[in-house]
N, CA, C and O atoms as a GROMACS GRO file, in nm:
protein
  312
    1MET      N    1  12.973   9.106   0.662
    1MET     CA    2  13.087   9.019   0.668
    1MET      C    3  13.216   9.101   0.661
    1MET      O    4  13.312   9.072   0.732
    2LEU      N    5  13.218   9.202   0.576
    2LEU     CA    6  13.336   9.285   0.562
    2LEU      C    7  13.369   9.356   0.694
    2LEU      O    8  13.485   9.364   0.733
    3ALA      N    9  13.267   9.407   0.761
    3ALA     CA   10  13.291   9.475   0.888
    3ALA      C   11  13.350   9.378   0.990
    3ALA      O   12  13.442   9.414   1.063
    4ALA      N   13  13.298   9.256   0.996
    4ALA     CA   14  13.352   9.156   1.088
    4ALA      C   15  13.497   9.125   1.055
    4ALA      O   16  13.580   9.113   1.145
    5GLN      N   17  13.529   9.112   0.928
    5GLN     CA   18  13.667   9.085   0.888
    5GLN      C   19  13.759   9.199   0.930
    5GLN      O   20  13.868   9.175   0.982
    6ARG      N   21  13.715   9.320   0.908
    6ARG     CA   22  13.798   9.436   0.944
    6ARG      C   23  13.819   9.448   1.094
    6ARG      O   24  13.922   9.497   1.140
    7LEU      N   25  13.721   9.402   1.170
    7LEU     CA   26  13.734   9.403   1.316
    7LEU      C   27  13.806   9.280   1.369
    7LEU      O   28  13.841   9.274   1.487
    8GLY      N   29  13.829   9.183   1.283
    8GLY     CA   30  13.892   9.059   1.326
    8GLY      C   31  13.797   8.972   1.406
    8GLY      O   32  13.841   8.891   1.488
    9ALA      N   33  13.668   8.987   1.383
    9ALA     CA   34  13.565   8.912   1.457
    9ALA      C   35  13.515   8.794   1.374
    9ALA      O   36  13.501   8.805   1.252
   10LYS      N   37  13.489   8.684   1.440
   10LYS     CA   38  13.428   8.570   1.374
   10LYS      C   39  13.280   8.600   1.355
   10LYS      O   40  13.218   8.658   1.443
   11PRO      N   41  13.224   8.563   1.240
   11PRO     CA   42  13.082   8.592   1.216
   11PRO      C   43  12.989   8.539   1.324
   11PRO      O   44  12.890   8.604   1.358
   12GLU      N   45  13.019   8.422   1.379
   12GLU     CA   46  12.932   8.365   1.482
   12GLU      C   47  12.936   8.444   1.613
   12GLU      O   48  12.857   8.417   1.703
   13HIS      N   49  13.028   8.540   1.624
   13HIS     CA   50  13.037   8.625   1.743
   13HIS      C   51  12.979   8.764   1.717
   13HIS      O   52  12.994   8.854   1.800
   14CYS      N   53  12.913   8.781   1.602
   14CYS     CA   54  12.858   8.912   1.565
   14CYS      C   55  12.707   8.915   1.585
   14CYS      O   56  12.637   8.816   1.565
   15LEU      N   57  12.659   9.030   1.625
   15LEU     CA   58  12.516   9.056   1.637
   15LEU      C   59  12.484   9.174   1.546
   15LEU      O   60  12.536   9.284   1.564
   16VAL      N   61  12.400   9.150   1.448
   16VAL     CA   62  12.366   9.249   1.347
   16VAL      C   63  12.226   9.305   1.374
   16VAL      O   64  12.135   9.231   1.410
   17PHE      N   65  12.211   9.436   1.356
   17PHE     CA   66  12.081   9.501   1.364
   17PHE      C   67  12.041   9.537   1.222
   17PHE      O   68  12.117   9.603   1.151
   18GLU      N   69  11.923   9.495   1.181
   18GLU     CA   70  11.879   9.517   1.043
   18GLU      C   71  11.736   9.568   1.039
   18GLU      O   72  11.657   9.546   1.131
   19ASP      N   73  11.706   9.637   0.929
   19ASP     CA   74  11.570   9.683   0.907
   19ASP      C   75  11.516   9.642   0.771
   19ASP      O   76  11.408   9.684   0.731
   20SER      N   77  11.592   9.558   0.700
   20SER     CA   78  11.547   9.517   0.567
   20SER      C   79  11.559   9.366   0.550
   20SER      O   80  11.647   9.303   0.609
   21PRO      N   81  11.472   9.307   0.470
   21PRO     CA   82  11.482   9.164   0.443
   21PRO      C   83  11.616   9.126   0.378
   21PRO      O   84  11.672   9.021   0.409
   22ALA      N   85  11.667   9.210   0.288
   22ALA     CA   86  11.794   9.181   0.222
   22ALA      C   87  11.909   9.180   0.323
   22ALA      O   88  11.997   9.094   0.316
   23GLY      N   89  11.909   9.275   0.415
   23GLY     CA   90  12.013   9.278   0.518
   23GLY      C   91  12.005   9.159   0.611
   23GLY      O   92  12.108   9.104   0.652
   24LEU      N   93  11.882   9.118   0.645
   24LEU     CA   94  11.863   9.000   0.727
   24LEU      C   95  11.922   8.878   0.658
   24LEU      O   96  11.996   8.800   0.718
   25GLU      N   97  11.888   8.862   0.531
   25GLU     CA   98  11.937   8.747   0.455
   25GLU      C   99  12.089   8.746   0.445
   25GLU      O  100  12.152   8.641   0.461
   26ALA      N  101  12.150   8.861   0.421
   26ALA     CA  102  12.296   8.869   0.411
   26ALA      C  103  12.363   8.832   0.542
   26ALA      O  104  12.462   8.758   0.543
   27ALA      N  105  12.309   8.881   0.652
   27ALA     CA  106  12.367   8.850   0.783
   27ALA      C  107  12.352   8.702   0.815
   27ALA      O  108  12.445   8.640   0.868
   28ARG      N  109  12.236   8.645   0.786
   28ARG     CA  110  12.214   8.502   0.812
   28ARG      C  111  12.310   8.417   0.728
   28ARG      O  112  12.369   8.321   0.779
   29ARG      N  113  12.326   8.452   0.602
   29ARG     CA  114  12.418   8.376   0.514
   29ARG      C  115  12.561   8.386   0.562
   29ARG      O  116  12.641   8.295   0.541
   30ALA      N  117  12.595   8.497   0.628
   30ALA     CA  118  12.730   8.515   0.681
   30ALA      C  119  12.748   8.441   0.814
   30ALA      O  120  12.860   8.434   0.865
   31GLY      N  121  12.640   8.386   0.870
   31GLY     CA  122  12.649   8.313   0.995
   31GLY      C  123  12.640   8.400   1.118
   31GLY      O  124  12.686   8.361   1.225
   32MET      N  125  12.581   8.517   1.104
   32MET     CA  126  12.569   8.611   1.215
   32MET      C  127  12.429   8.607   1.276
   32MET      O  128  12.332   8.574   1.207
   33ALA      N  129  12.419   8.640   1.404
   33ALA     CA  130  12.290   8.654   1.470
   33ALA      C  131  12.229   8.788   1.427
   33ALA      O  132  12.301   8.886   1.406
   34VAL      N  133  12.096   8.791   1.416
   34VAL     CA  134  12.031   8.911   1.363
   34VAL      C  135  11.912   8.953   1.449
   34VAL      O  136  11.824   8.873   1.480
   35VAL      N  137  11.912   9.080   1.486
   35VAL     CA  138  11.798   9.144   1.551
   35VAL      C  139  11.741   9.238   1.446
   35VAL      O  140  11.812   9.324   1.394
   36VAL      N  141  11.613   9.222   1.414
   36VAL     CA  142  11.552   9.309   1.315
   36VAL      C  143  11.457   9.408   1.381
   36VAL      O  144  11.389   9.377   1.480
   37VAL      N  145  11.454   9.527   1.323
   37VAL     CA  146  11.360   9.632   1.362
   37VAL      C  147  11.297   9.678   1.231
   37VAL      O  148  11.334   9.782   1.175
   38PRO      N  149  11.199   9.600   1.182
   38PRO     CA  150  11.143   9.629   1.051
   38PRO      C  151  11.051   9.750   1.049
   38PRO      O  152  10.990   9.786   1.150
   39ASP      N  153  11.044   9.810   0.934
   39ASP     CA  154  10.948   9.916   0.909
   39ASP      C  155  10.809   9.856   0.930
   39ASP      O  156  10.781   9.748   0.877
   40PRO      N  157  10.722   9.922   1.005
   40PRO     CA  158  10.589   9.865   1.030
   40PRO      C  159  10.506   9.844   0.904
   40PRO      O  160  10.410   9.766   0.907
   41ASP      N  161  10.541   9.910   0.794
   41ASP     CA  162  10.467   9.894   0.669
   41ASP      C  163  10.509   9.769   0.592
   41ASP      O  164  10.442   9.733   0.495
   42LEU      N  165  10.618   9.704   0.632
   42LEU     CA  166  10.663   9.583   0.564
   42LEU      C  167  10.595   9.460   0.622
   42LEU      O  168  10.557   9.459   0.739
   43CYS      N  169  10.579   9.359   0.542
   43CYS     CA  170  10.519   9.234   0.584
   43CYS      C  171  10.611   9.165   0.685
   43CYS      O  172  10.728   9.138   0.655
   44ARG      N  173  10.561   9.137   0.804
   44ARG     CA  174  10.643   9.080   0.912
   44ARG      C  175  10.699   8.942   0.877
   44ARG      O  176  10.803   8.904   0.930
   45GLU      N  177  10.632   8.868   0.790
   45GLU     CA  178  10.680   8.735   0.752
   45GLU      C  179  10.814   8.741   0.680
   45GLU      O  180  10.886   8.641   0.676
   46GLN      N  181  10.848   8.854   0.623
   46GLN     CA  182  10.977   8.870   0.555
   46GLN      C  183  11.094   8.863   0.653
   46GLN      O  184  11.209   8.849   0.612
   47PHE      N  185  11.064   8.871   0.782
   47PHE     CA  186  11.168   8.875   0.884
   47PHE      C  187  11.165   8.752   0.973
   47PHE      O  188  11.220   8.753   1.084
   48ASP      N  189  11.102   8.645   0.926
   48ASP     CA  190  11.089   8.523   1.007
   48ASP      C  191  11.222   8.457   1.040
   48ASP      O  192  11.229   8.384   1.139
   49GLY      N  193  11.326   8.480   0.964
   49GLY     CA  194  11.456   8.419   0.991
   49GLY      C  195  11.539   8.489   1.096
   49GLY      O  196  11.650   8.446   1.126
   50ALA      N  197  11.487   8.597   1.152
   50ALA     CA  198  11.563   8.674   1.252
   50ALA      C  199  11.567   8.601   1.386
   50ALA      O  200  11.477   8.524   1.419
   51ASP      N  201  11.672   8.626   1.461
   51ASP     CA  202  11.684   8.570   1.595
   51ASP      C  203  11.596   8.644   1.694
   51ASP      O  204  11.549   8.586   1.793
   52GLU      N  205  11.572   8.771   1.668
   52GLU     CA  206  11.483   8.852   1.752
   52GLU      C  207  11.424   8.962   1.666
   52GLU      O  208  11.492   9.019   1.580
   53ARG      N  209  11.296   8.991   1.689
   53ARG     CA  210  11.229   9.097   1.614
   53ARG      C  211  11.177   9.198   1.715
   53ARG      O  212  11.109   9.162   1.812
   54LEU      N  213  11.209   9.326   1.692
   54LEU     CA  214  11.168   9.433   1.782
   54LEU      C  215  11.084   9.535   1.705
   54LEU      O  216  11.094   9.546   1.583
   55ASN      N  217  11.003   9.607   1.778
   55ASN     CA  218  10.928   9.717   1.718
   55ASN      C  219  11.008   9.846   1.718
   55ASN      O  220  10.984   9.936   1.638
   56SER      N  221  11.106   9.854   1.810
   56SER     CA  222  11.189   9.974   1.827
   56SER      C  223  11.321   9.932   1.891
   56SER      O  224  11.325   9.833   1.965
   57LEU      N  225  11.427  10.005   1.864
   57LEU     CA  226  11.554   9.976   1.931
   57LEU      C  227  11.545   9.995   2.082
   57LEU      O  228  11.626   9.941   2.157
   58GLU      N  229  11.447  10.072   2.126
   58GLU     CA  230  11.428  10.092   2.270
   58GLU      C  231  11.388   9.962   2.340
   58GLU      O  232  11.399   9.953   2.463
   59GLU      N  233  11.342   9.862   2.265
   59GLU     CA  234  11.305   9.733   2.322
   59GLU      C  235  11.424   9.639   2.338
   59GLU      O  236  11.410   9.532   2.398
   60PHE      N  237  11.539   9.676   2.286
   60PHE     CA  238  11.656   9.588   2.291
   60PHE      C  239  11.712   9.580   2.433
   60PHE      O  240  11.737   9.682   2.497
   61TRP      N  241  11.731   9.458   2.480
   61TRP     CA  242  11.792   9.431   2.610
   61TRP      C  243  11.922   9.357   2.585
   61TRP      O  244  11.919   9.239   2.552
   62PRO      N  245  12.036   9.422   2.600
   62PRO     CA  246  12.165   9.358   2.574
   62PRO      C  247  12.187   9.233   2.659
   62PRO      O  248  12.255   9.140   2.615
   63GLU      N  249  12.131   9.231   2.779
   63GLU     CA  250  12.150   9.117   2.870
   63GLU      C  251  12.099   8.987   2.809
   63GLU      O  252  12.153   8.880   2.838
   64ARG      N  253  11.998   8.993   2.725
   64ARG     CA  254  11.946   8.874   2.659
   64ARG      C  255  12.051   8.808   2.569
   64ARG      O  256  12.043   8.689   2.538
   65TRP      N  257  12.148   8.887   2.529
   65TRP     CA  258  12.252   8.839   2.439
   65TRP      C  259  12.385   8.821   2.511
   65TRP      O  260  12.488   8.801   2.446
   66GLY      N  261  12.384   8.827   2.643
   66GLY     CA  262  12.508   8.810   2.718
   66GLY      C  263  12.596   8.933   2.716
   66GLY      O  264  12.716   8.925   2.742
   67LEU      N  265  12.537   9.047   2.684
   67LEU     CA  266  12.611   9.173   2.679
   67LEU      C  267  12.583   9.255   2.804
   67LEU      O  268  12.481   9.234   2.870
   68PRO      N  269  12.672   9.347   2.838
   68PRO     CA  270  12.645   9.433   2.954
   68PRO      C  271  12.522   9.519   2.930
   68PRO      O  272  12.496   9.561   2.817
   69GLY      N  273  12.447   9.543   3.035
   69GLY     CA  274  12.329   9.627   3.024
   69GLY      C  275  12.367   9.772   2.997
   69GLY      O  276  12.482   9.810   3.013
   70PHE      N  277  12.272   9.850   2.957
   70PHE     CA  278  12.299   9.989   2.925
   70PHE      C  279  12.346  10.071   3.045
   70PHE      O  280  12.413  10.172   3.027
   71HIS      N  281  12.312  10.028   3.164
   71HIS     CA  282  12.348  10.104   3.283
   71HIS      C  283  12.459  10.038   3.361
   71HIS      O  284  12.482  10.071   3.478
   72GLN      N  285  12.529   9.943   3.298
   72GLN     CA  286  12.641   9.875   3.363
   72GLN      C  287  12.772   9.928   3.305
   72GLN      O  288  12.778   9.968   3.189
   73THR      N  289  12.875   9.926   3.386
   73THR     CA  290  13.007   9.965   3.339
   73THR      C  291  13.073   9.846   3.273
   73THR      O  292  13.086   9.740   3.336
   74PRO      N  293  13.116   9.860   3.146
   74PRO     CA  294  13.182   9.748   3.081
   74PRO      C  295  13.311   9.709   3.150
   74PRO      O  296  13.381   9.793   3.206
   75VAL      N  297  13.342   9.581   3.147
   75VAL     CA  298  13.465   9.532   3.206
   75VAL      C  299  13.574   9.538   3.100
   75VAL      O  300  13.556   9.488   2.989
   76ALA      N  301  13.688   9.600   3.135
   76ALA     CA  302  13.801   9.610   3.042
   76ALA      C  303  13.870   9.475   3.030
   76ALA      O  304  13.895   9.408   3.131
   77HIS      N  305  13.899   9.437   2.909
   77HIS     CA  306  13.973   9.313   2.883
   77HIS      C  307  14.111   9.349   2.836
   77HIS      O  308  14.127   9.425   2.741
   78GLY      N  309  14.210   9.295   2.902
   78GLY     CA  310  14.346   9.336   2.864
   78GLY      C  311  14.425   9.225   2.829
   78GLY      O  312  14.542   9.241   2.794
   0.00000   0.00000   0.00000
């Protein structure tokens, strides 16, 4: 939440990447969307509240979230 405030971003416009149940819970309470990449040794049910669960960051597709793809040139907003 503090990072969003410092950036001037509304929590509902934030996408958080987390690897812990506590971080997931904090982001959800703040009203942010959460992509989790949990440690494989942790119980997967601890991450049921996530919007997306990945095994690796290499599985993340920004396009699913309305973001530019990794091989696209971002559009400048002025």
